[in-house]
C-alpha positions in Angstrom: 129.9 126.6 -3.8 132.6 124.9 -6.5 132.1 127.9 -8.8 132.6 130.3 -5.8 135.7 128.6 -4.8 137.5 129.1 -8.2 137.4 132.9 -7.7 139.2 132.6 -4.5 143.0 133.8 -4.7 145.6 131.2 -3.7 148.3 133.9 -2.7 147.9 133.6 1.1 149.8 130.5 2.8 147.4 130.8 5.9 145.3 133.3 7.8 143.5 133.6 11.2 140.8 131.0 12.1 137.4 133.2 12.2 135.0 133.2 15.3 132.1 130.8 15.5 129.8 133.8 15.3 131.8 134.9 12.1 131.1 131.4 10.7 127.6 131.1 11.6 126.8 134.6 10.2 128.7 133.5 6.9 126.7 130.2 6.8 123.3 132.2 7.2 124.2 134.5 4.2 125.4 131.5 2.1 122.0 129.7 3.0 120.1 132.7 1.8 121.9 132.9 -1.7 124.4 135.7 -0.8 127.5 135.1 -2.5 129.6 136.8 0.1 128.8 134.3 2.9 129.8 131.4 0.7 132.9 133.1 -0.3 134.0 133.6 3.2 133.2 129.9 4.0 135.5 128.6 1.0 138.3 131.1 1.8 138.4 129.8 5.3 138.2 126.3 4.2 141.1 127.0 1.9 143.4 129.1 3.8 143.0 128.4 7.8 145.7 125.7 8.1 147.3 126.5 11.5 145.0 125.4 14.2 146.2 126.0 17.6 143.7 125.2 20.2 140.4 123.0 20.6 138.2 126.2 19.8 139.8 126.8 16.6 139.6 122.9 15.8 135.8 123.3 16.5 135.4 126.4 14.4 137.3 124.7 11.4 135.2 121.6 11.8 132.0 123.9 11.5 133.4 125.4 8.4 134.1 122.0 6.5 130.7 120.8 7.8 128.8 123.9 6.4 130.7 123.6 3.1 129.8 120.1 2.7 126.3 121.0 3.4 126.0 123.7 0.8 127.6 121.7 -1.9 125.0 118.9 -1.4 
């Protein structure tokens, strides 16, 4: 995950928070060794800063949890 996060650009200040379904799908891809899922998780972790609701807070918590799990 650390190597993958290095290839993500830093030009965006923020982006939309994904849905729970998108996060779960990306996690399953990453867990199965597909780089696309890992890149999405790392991208969301780095760029989704403006959380406006409890739902978005829950989604971002999932992203941080999944990223930590994939690293360990």
